[in-house]
N, C-alpha and C positions, 0 to 999 in steps of 0.2 A: 504494500500500500504506500509506503514511504517513497519507494522508487517511482511509482506512478506520479505522485505529487511533484517530485523533483524533475521528472521528464516534462511534465506539463509546465512547470515554472521556467524550464530552459527555453521554451518556445515563446515566452512572454518577454517583452522588452523591459528594460530596467525602469523606464519612465512609467510604464503601465503598472509594474509591480509597486512602485513608489505610490502611485495614485491609489491603488487598491489598499495598501497598508495605511495610508493616511485616512481613507474612509473608515477602515476598521477602527483606527485610533479615535476618530471623532465619535463613532458610535459607542465605544467603550467609555470615553470621557463623558458623554451624555448620560449613559447608564449610571456612571459613578456619581455624577451631579444629582441625578434623580434619587439615588439611594441616600446620599448625604442630606438632601432636602427632606426626604421621608424620615430619616432618623432624627432630624431636628423638630419637625412639625407634628408627627404622629406620636401618640402615646402607645408605646410598644411594651410587651412583656419582656422580661429579662432574656428569655430564650429567643424571642423574635429579634431583640436588639443584638444579641450575640450572633445570630444567623446573618443579620444584615451587616454587621461588622466583618464577619468572615467573607461575605460576598464582596464587600468593599475592598478588602485586602487582596482578594483574587483579582478583582478588576484593576487595582493599582499595579499589581505584578504584571498583568497582561499589557497595560499601557507602557510600563517600563520596558517590557520585552519588545513591543512594537517600536518604541523609540530607538532601541539599540539596532533593530533590523533596518529602520529607516536611515539611521546614521550610516550603517554599512552600505546600503544601496546608494545613498547620496554620494558617498566616497567613490563607489564604483562608477556612478554616473559622471562624476567629476573627472575621473581618470579617462573614461571613454571620450569625454569632450576634449580633454587635452590631447589625446591621441588623434582625434579628428582634426584639430587645429594644426598639430604638427604635420600631419599628412598634407593638409592644404598648403601649408607654408613650403614644404618640400616640393610639392607639385608646382607651385608658383615659381619657386627658384629654378627648377628644371625648365619650365616653360620659358622663363626669361633667358636662361642660359642658352638653350638650344634654338629657340625660334627668334628671339629678339636679336641675338648676336648673329644669326644666320642671315638676317636681312641686311646687316651692315657689310657683310663680305662681298 
Protein backbone atom coordinates (compact mmCIF):
# COMPACT_ATOMS: atom_id res chain seq x y z
CA UNK A 1 0.00 0.00 0.00
CA UNK A 2 2.82 2.39 0.86
CA UNK A 3 4.52 1.70 -2.47
CA UNK A 4 1.34 2.53 -4.34
CA UNK A 5 1.13 5.91 -2.60
CA UNK A 6 4.79 6.61 -3.35
CA UNK A 7 4.34 5.74 -7.02
CA UNK A 8 1.24 7.92 -7.21
CA UNK A 9 3.11 10.83 -5.58
CA UNK A 10 6.01 10.48 -8.02
CA UNK A 11 3.64 11.35 -10.86
CA UNK A 12 2.49 14.54 -9.11
CA UNK A 13 4.47 17.75 -9.52
CA UNK A 14 6.10 19.35 -6.51
CA UNK A 15 3.86 22.41 -6.84
CA UNK A 16 0.71 20.24 -6.87
CA UNK A 17 1.92 18.36 -3.81
CA UNK A 18 2.60 21.66 -2.02
CA UNK A 19 -0.92 22.86 -2.84
CA UNK A 20 -2.43 19.60 -1.61
CA UNK A 21 -0.51 19.72 1.67
CA UNK A 22 -1.37 23.38 2.21
CA UNK A 23 -5.07 22.56 1.80
CA UNK A 24 -4.74 19.72 4.30
CA UNK A 25 -2.96 22.03 6.72
CA UNK A 26 -5.70 24.66 6.44
CA UNK A 27 -8.35 22.01 7.13
CA UNK A 28 -6.44 20.72 10.16
CA UNK A 29 -5.94 24.26 11.44
CA UNK A 30 -9.68 24.98 11.05
CA UNK A 31 -10.57 21.79 12.93
CA UNK A 32 -8.13 22.72 15.66
CA UNK A 33 -9.62 26.20 16.00
CA UNK A 34 -13.13 24.73 16.19
CA UNK A 35 -12.04 22.32 18.90
CA UNK A 36 -10.37 25.14 20.87
CA UNK A 37 -13.52 27.26 20.56
CA UNK A 38 -15.64 24.33 21.69
CA UNK A 39 -13.41 23.72 24.71
CA UNK A 40 -13.75 27.35 25.78
CA UNK A 41 -17.47 27.86 25.16
CA UNK A 42 -19.16 24.57 25.95
CA UNK A 43 -19.53 23.01 29.34
CA UNK A 44 -17.94 19.62 28.99
CA UNK A 45 -17.54 16.74 31.38
CA UNK A 46 -14.02 15.85 32.46
CA UNK A 47 -13.96 12.87 30.07
CA UNK A 48 -15.22 14.98 27.14
CA UNK A 49 -12.66 17.67 27.94
CA UNK A 50 -9.86 15.09 28.07
CA UNK A 51 -11.01 13.53 24.77
CA UNK A 52 -11.10 16.99 23.18
CA UNK A 53 -7.61 17.80 24.47
CA UNK A 54 -6.32 14.48 23.09
CA UNK A 55 -7.90 15.30 19.73
CA UNK A 56 -6.32 18.76 19.80
CA UNK A 57 -2.93 17.22 20.56
CA UNK A 58 -3.26 14.88 17.59
CA UNK A 59 -4.28 17.77 15.33
CA UNK A 60 -1.31 19.85 16.53
CA UNK A 61 1.04 16.97 15.74
CA UNK A 62 -0.54 16.59 12.30
CA UNK A 63 -0.12 20.33 11.60
CA UNK A 64 3.53 20.15 12.66
CA UNK A 65 4.10 17.11 10.43
CA UNK A 66 2.49 18.91 7.48
CA UNK A 67 4.67 21.97 8.16
CA UNK A 68 7.80 19.80 8.00
CA UNK A 69 6.67 18.17 4.75
CA UNK A 70 5.86 21.58 3.27
CA UNK A 71 9.27 22.90 4.25
CA UNK A 72 10.94 19.92 2.58
CA UNK A 73 8.86 20.28 -0.61
CA UNK A 74 9.47 24.03 -0.78
CA UNK A 75 13.21 23.34 -0.54
CA UNK A 76 12.92 20.83 -3.37
CA UNK A 77 10.89 23.33 -5.40
CA UNK A 78 13.56 25.99 -4.78
CA UNK A 79 16.30 23.61 -6.00
CA UNK A 80 14.27 22.79 -9.12
CA UNK A 81 13.82 26.50 -9.83
CA UNK A 82 17.54 27.17 -9.43
CA UNK A 83 18.33 24.28 -11.76
CA UNK A 84 15.93 25.68 -14.35
CA UNK A 85 17.47 29.15 -14.11
CA UNK A 86 20.97 27.67 -14.41
CA UNK A 87 19.97 25.71 -17.52
CA UNK A 88 18.42 28.84 -19.02
CA UNK A 89 21.60 30.83 -18.33
CA UNK A 90 23.79 28.11 -19.89
CA UNK A 91 21.50 27.93 -22.93
CA UNK A 92 21.64 31.72 -23.33
CA UNK A 93 25.43 31.64 -23.03
CA UNK A 94 25.77 28.96 -25.72
CA UNK A 95 23.29 30.78 -27.97
CA UNK A 96 25.27 33.98 -27.62
CA UNK A 97 28.58 32.16 -28.08
CA UNK A 98 27.67 30.16 -31.18
CA UNK A 99 25.07 32.17 -33.03
CA UNK A 100 25.91 35.77 -32.20
CA UNK A 101 29.63 35.28 -32.78
CA UNK A 102 28.95 33.29 -35.99
CA UNK A 103 27.23 36.36 -37.46
CA UNK A 104 30.38 38.49 -36.89
CA UNK A 105 32.65 36.10 -38.81
